[in-house]
N, C-alpha and C positions, 0 to 999 in steps of 0.2 A: 511518840514521833518528835522528832528534832529538825527544827529549821537551820540549815547550814546556808552560809553566805560567804561566798569567796570574795574579802575585801581587799587582798593585795594581789599582785599578780605572781604566778608561777615561775616566770622568768627568771632564770639564774639560779634556782633552786635545785638541791639535790634530787636526782632520779628517782628515789623512791617517795620523796615528799610530793614530787609533781604526780606521781603515779597515783599516790593516795587520794590527792584531790581529784583527779580524772575518775578512780575509781568511785568517789562518792556521787558522780554525775556533773561537777561542775565543769562549765566549760570557759567561762569567763569572768572578769570582775564584775561584781554586784550581782552575778546570777545566785539565785536562791534554790535550793532544793529541798524536799521532805524526806528524810530518811528514818528507817526504824531505828529505835533505841537497841541497838544489840552489841555485844561486845565486840563483834568484828567492825562494826561502824566507827565505835568509840577509838578503836586502835587508829584506823584512818585518821579521824579528827585529832587525835593527840598527837600524830606526827606532823601534821600541819597545823597547830594551833594558832601560830604565830601570823598565820594569813587568813583565818577565818573569823568570822561570827556566827555563834552558835546559841539558839535558843530553844525553849521548849515549846513546840506546836501545841496550839489547843484544840 
């Protein structure tokens, strides 16, 4: 499992980046969600890596 936190706003980002952030379940800045460590989720994280903080959940 991965802990993903949205650190910066998606305002002004490209549509595919904003969609990836929303697809991860993140709604607002400093919102944290737990997601499974799958290839699909890794792809969404890689699209928006400059906006996110990713940590391995315990």
